[in-house]
N, C-alpha and C positions, 0 to 999 in steps of 0.2 A: 642402784643397781651395789651398790654399800650394805644398804639397809641388811638386803638378802641375802649378801657375803659374808657376813656377821650371823645373820639367822643360821644360818649352818653351823657357819661354828660353836656358835655361846651359847645356842638354842634356843635362842629368847624371838618374844611377840610379844601383844600388844594381846593383852588379862584380853579370858574371855566371862563369859556368862557366871559363871562358880565361885573366879580367880579375884571380879569384879564382887560378891560377894563375902567372900573370906577375907578383902581386905578392907568393907564398909567394916562389918565386924570387931575384926585387929581393932580399928580407928570406933568406934566405940567400946573397946576392951579401956584403953589410950583416951581418951578423955572423959567419959562417964557423957550418959547421957544431958550430963545439964549444961558442958562444955560447951557439945555440937553446936549451940543457935548462937554463942559465942560467935566461936572459931568460925560459923559460912558468914553473919554479921563482921566480921573481919577480911575475908576474903570479899567479899563483896563489895565496902569501902575501898577495899584498896584496890578492889576492880576501876567503881569510876572517881577513886583517886583519876590512875593514872591512865580512861579516857580523859579525862580532863586535861587532865595534864597535857595529851597528847593530843588535843583538838585548840588546848594556848598556841601550843611550837607551829599547831599547824597556820592560825590565824596572826601569827607574827611573819611567818615566810611571804604568804601574802603580803600582807601587810607591811611587810617591807619591798618587794618585790613594785606592789603599786606604787611605794614612792621612788622607791629608784625608778619609773616608767611616768612620774610627778616630773620630773627632780632633768630626767632627759629630755626629753617634752617645752619644760624651761629654762634648759640652756637651747634646746632649737633655733626657740623664741627668737632670746637674746642674743644669737648667732648672726640670726636670717638682718634683728634688728641694728646689729650693729656694721656687717658688709652694710644695707645699706646711706648709714648713715658716711660712711664713709664712697658711699657709690656722690654724693648727695659735694659732701667734699671734697673728692678730686674734680668733679663738676664744677665747683665753684674754683676750685684750681685754674682750669683752662680757661672758664671765660676769665679770670683776672690775667692771665700773664694774656689771651686775647687781645686781651685793650689794650696792657701793658705796648704790646708787641702794634696796633693800632694804632696809640699814640704814643710812638718812635720811630712809625712813616710817618706821619702828618705830618709833610712842608714847614718849613719857620718862618 
């Protein structure tokens, strides 16, 4: 929508076939025939490095998410074990209190 508006005001659009030929000729004049392969190699190397960096960042994010999931699972396991130990301790305390109460109720 914005591009349509700007096209009408500034009379700009994507280059067509003849414009691309003109652009290529200007590039050929500026850089010369011997420099263009080096220029393309540099562009290719830059694109490859960008894609490698993008892949590395994606892998690191996924590894961080996986690590977070593992830590959450470990924390849940530790919490469950702590609750079980607490329940066992409460049971032992209740049994000890009952035993003590029985001893105090025994006739002397």
